[in-house]
Every structure is written in C-alpha cells, then in structure tokens.
C-alpha positions as CSV (number, residue, x, y, z in Angstrom):
1,M,72.7,86.1,63.9
2,A,73.8,89.3,65.6
3,K,72.5,87.9,68.9
4,D,74.9,84.9,68.6
5,L,78.0,87.2,68.0
6,F,77.3,89.5,70.9
7,P,75.6,87.6,73.8
8,F,74.3,89.8,76.6
9,L,76.3,88.8,79.7
10,G,74.2,90.7,82.2
11,T,76.7,93.4,82.9
12,Y,78.0,96.6,81.2
13,V,81.5,96.7,82.7
14,D,84.4,94.4,82.2
15,R,85.7,93.5,85.6
16,D,89.2,92.9,84.5
17,H,89.3,96.4,82.9
18,V,88.1,98.0,86.2
19,F,90.7,96.1,88.1
20,N,93.4,97.3,85.8
21,V,92.2,100.9,86.1
22,S,92.1,100.5,89.9
23,R,95.7,99.1,89.9
24,W,97.0,101.9,87.6
25,A,95.4,104.6,89.7
26,D,97.0,103.1,92.8
27,R,100.4,102.9,91.2
28,I,100.2,106.4,89.8
29,A,99.2,107.7,93.3
30,W,102.3,106.2,94.8
31,I,104.5,107.6,92.0
32,I,103.0,111.1,92.4
33,L,103.5,110.9,96.1
34,A,107.2,109.9,95.6
35,I,107.7,112.8,93.2
36,Y,106.3,115.3,95.6
37,M,108.3,114.0,98.5
38,V,111.5,114.2,96.4
39,D,110.5,117.8,95.5
40,L,109.9,118.6,99.1
41,L,113.2,117.1,100.1
42,I,115.1,119.2,97.5
43,A,113.3,122.3,98.6
44,L,114.2,121.7,102.2
45,L,117.8,121.0,101.4
46,T,117.9,124.2,99.4
47,F,116.4,126.1,102.3
48,Y,118.9,124.6,104.7
49,N,121.8,125.3,102.3
50,Q,120.8,129.0,102.2
51,F,121.1,129.3,106.0
52,V,124.3,127.3,106.1
53,N,125.9,129.7,103.6
54,N,124.9,132.7,105.7
55,F,122.1,133.9,103.3
56,W,119.6,135.2,105.8
57,P,116.5,136.4,104.1
58,A,114.0,138.7,105.7
59,W,111.6,137.0,108.1
60,I,108.6,137.5,105.8
61,D,110.5,135.7,103.0
62,T,111.2,132.8,105.3
63,V,107.5,132.6,106.2
64,I,106.5,132.7,102.6
65,Y,109.0,130.0,101.7
66,L,107.8,127.8,104.5
67,L,104.2,128.3,103.4
68,S,105.1,127.3,99.9
69,L,106.7,124.1,101.3
70,I,103.5,123.3,103.1
71,M,101.5,123.9,99.9
72,R,103.8,121.6,98.0
73,L,103.2,118.8,100.6
74,S,99.5,119.4,100.8
75,S,99.0,119.4,97.0
76,G,101.0,116.1,96.7
77,M,99.0,114.5,99.5
78,L,95.7,115.7,97.8
79,F,96.7,114.1,94.5
80,F,97.7,110.9,96.3
81,L,94.5,110.7,98.3
82,A,92.3,111.5,95.3
83,L,93.9,108.8,93.2
84,H,93.8,106.3,96.1
85,A,90.1,107.1,96.6
86,I,89.4,106.5,92.9
87,S,91.2,103.2,93.1
88,R,89.3,102.1,96.2
89,G,86.0,103.5,95.0
90,L,86.1,101.4,91.8
91,L,86.7,98.3,93.9
92,I,83.8,99.2,96.2
93,L,81.5,99.7,93.3
94,L,82.4,96.3,91.9
95,D,81.7,94.8,95.3
96,I,78.3,96.5,95.4
97,E,77.4,95.2,92.0
98,E,78.4,91.7,92.9
99,N,76.5,91.8,96.2
100,T,73.4,93.1,94.4
101,R,73.5,90.4,91.8
102,R,74.0,87.7,94.6
103,A,71.0,89.1,96.5
104,A,68.9,89.1,93.3
105,R,69.8,85.5,92.5
106,K,68.8,84.5,96.1
107,Q,65.6,86.3,95.8
108,Q,64.8,84.5,92.5
109,V,65.5,81.1,94.1
110,L,63.4,81.6,97.2
111,P,60.0,82.1,95.6
112,S,60.3,79.1,93.3
113,S,61.4,76.8,96.2
114,I,58.4,78.0,98.3
115,A,56.0,77.3,95.5
116,H,57.3,73.8,95.1
117,D,57.0,73.1,98.9
118,S,53.3,73.8,99.1
C-alpha cells in the first residue's frame, strides 16, 4: 500500500524546485550587484564632494580610500559571480542528469533490438 502512495520516479530531485532555486540565485545575484554599485557610486560621490569642498586629505588617506573602493567593487563582483555560478551550475547538473538518462535509455534499447534481429 505504501508503494502505491509514493511511487519511485527514478530521480531524487524535483526539476521545478531546482529551476526555482536557480532563478532565485540569479535574481539575488543581480540585486546584490545593484546594491554594491549604488554603494560604490555613493562612495565615489562622497570622495568627489570632499575634494570639491577643499578637504584635501593626506596622500596616504587618499590611497587607502581608493583601495577601499576597489575592495567594495571586488567583493560585490565576487558575490555576483558566485551566485551566478551557482545558478548556472545547477542548470548544468540538470543537463548532465538528463543526458545520462537519455544515454542509458538508448543503451537499453540497442541490445534488445540487436537480439530480435538475429
């Protein structure tokens, strides 16, 4: 009776769920990238505003501030690329599973057709 309630479908993953996770990872990646770009823009405008208002920090402070801007941009890009890789990686894994199943079905069909021909 339990076999009738839960039939084995030959797979352990729900394809729709994997597609949803992939889409959400892709959307969150773009949202994070937009947030980091706005943060970078605000930091650049603040830096520009300081120079326009004749606030000239020491050269080492300027270098440190510019390095922190580069770190902001690189961390945002890293998050974006990681989430994008997760999104694409899930889709690639689904393609591998589908191709493996297709190859297994073809291999099961070939021996039986050869046996009937002889």
